C-alpha positions in Angstrom: 107.8 116.7 87.9 107.8 113.1 89.2 110.7 111.5 91.1 111.3 109.2 88.0 111.5 112.3 85.8 114.0 113.8 88.1 116.2 110.7 87.8 115.7 109.5 91.4 115.8 105.8 92.2 114.5 104.2 95.3 115.8 100.8 96.4 114.0 98.8 99.0 116.0 96.1 100.8 114.3 93.2 102.6 116.3 90.8 104.7 115.6 87.5 106.4 117.9 84.9 107.9 117.3 81.3 108.6 118.8 78.2 110.0 118.1 74.6 109.5 116.8 72.8 112.6 116.4 69.4 111.1 116.4 68.0 107.6 112.9 69.3 107.1 112.5 72.2 109.5 113.8 75.7 109.5 113.7 78.8 111.7 113.4 82.1 109.9 113.8 85.6 111.4 112.6 88.8 109.8 113.4 92.2 111.3 112.4 92.4 115.0 109.6 89.8 114.9 109.7 86.4 116.7 111.2 83.5 114.7 108.9 81.7 112.3 109.2 77.9 112.1 108.7 76.0 108.9 108.4 72.2 108.7 107.1 69.6 106.4 104.2 67.2 107.1 105.0 63.6 108.0 104.2 62.5 104.5 107.1 64.6 103.3 109.5 63.5 106.1 108.8 66.3 108.6 107.3 66.5 112.0 104.3 68.8 111.1 105.4 71.4 113.6 104.5 74.4 111.4 103.4 75.3 107.9 105.5 74.0 105.1 107.5 76.4 102.9 105.0 76.0 100.1 102.2 76.9 102.5 104.1 80.0 103.5 104.3 81.0 99.8 100.5 80.6 99.5 100.1 82.8 102.6 102.3 85.5 101.0 100.2 85.4 97.9 97.0 85.8 99.9 98.5 88.8 101.8 
């Protein structure tokens, strides 16, 4: 008998927290890892200090 047949449910919780550093940059922390920086390129009003949020979405899709 599988867990589903026994009526067991499993819930996975993922958490991240972030703070805005500037109007275009954020610092994000996940679990115990060092903070991740996200910023926009100059053409989008950022300082190009890190990948943009959209680029991180593409990274997640590749992973």
